[in-house]
Each structure stands twice: as C-alpha cells, then as structure tokens.
N, C-alpha and C positions, 0 to 999 in steps of 0.2 A: 519715388512714386508719386504721381499726381493724383490728388483726390478731387472728386467732383465737389462743387460748392453750389448752393442755392441761395436765393435771396431770403435771408432769415426772417425778415419782416412778413413775408407772404407765405412762409412755409414753416410755421411754428411747430407743427406736429409731423412734418414730413421727415422721413428718414430714407436712406437708400441702402440697399443690400447688394453687396458686390462679392462675387466668387473670387477668392485669391488662394494661391498655392501656399501651403503651410510653411514651406522653407523660405519663401519670400517674406512672409509676415514675420517669421522668427528672426530673419536677418535684419529686417527693418526695425524691429523692436529691440534688438541688441540684448543688453543685459536683462531686460524685462522678460525675455523668452526663457530665462533660467528660473522657472517657477516650480513650486512643488504642489503635489495634490494635497487633499485633506489629511492624509496620513504622513505628510512630510517627505514623501518619496519624490524624486525628480519626475517631472511631467514628461513622459516619453510620447512621441508622436511620429507618424509617418510623414517624412518631409515632402512627399509627393501628393499628400492628401489635399483635397480642396476644402477650404473652410469658407464660411459665409460671414462676412463682416457687416455689421449694422453700423452705419455712419449717420451722425447728426447732419442737419442741413449745412453746418459750417465745415463739415469734412472730418470732424473728430470721431474717433471710434467709440461706440457705445457698448458693443458686444461682439464676440466671436463665437460662432456656433459651427458644428460639423454637419448640419443638415439645413438645406434651403427652406423647407417647409417649416421647420422649427424656428428659424430666424424670422420668417414672416409672422408666425403665430406669436412669438415673443414680443415683436414690435406691436402687433395689434392688441395683445394682452395688456400692454402699457399705454394704451390710448394713442399710439403713434400710427401714422399713415405710411406704410412701406411701399417703396417702388424699387424695381430692379434696375441695376446699372451694369452694363457689360464692359 
C-alpha cells in the first residue's frame, strides 16, 4: 500500500487521516495485528469495518481509530493539523 508523504520541513504539525478497511490494515500489519485488549483477551474486530488512520507527514502511522471525527479531534488535541486523504 502506498502512503502519502509530505515535505516534512514545511509540514511539521501536519498529519493526514485516511479511511482504510480493517482487514487490509490487519493484513499489512501482520503479526502486530494479533494484539490483546487491556484484559489480555484477543482483540476481535469486524474485518469489513472502516478504520481511520492518522499518519505523520512522513507516512508513518500515529494512531488508528474507529471514528473519523474522533481521529480529527485526537489530532487537534495533540496540536496537530489534520487533513483528509482519500
């Protein structure tokens, strides 16, 4: 999967938020997708769900959330400037 990249020097606080299918993210993350919740139980998810991924200007993942508005709010709460990418 190709991630967008921005000029890091001019976009220090810029992050982009992209909607991605849960099963695609899980497949891309491989073994990292086999995580547990706070109780130690396997994290179960709907593979067809849409998750919202917050990416740094260099394309690295910062966060994965299940709600677009929450993703934007979380970015702003951390003094970041979110933009949407399709």
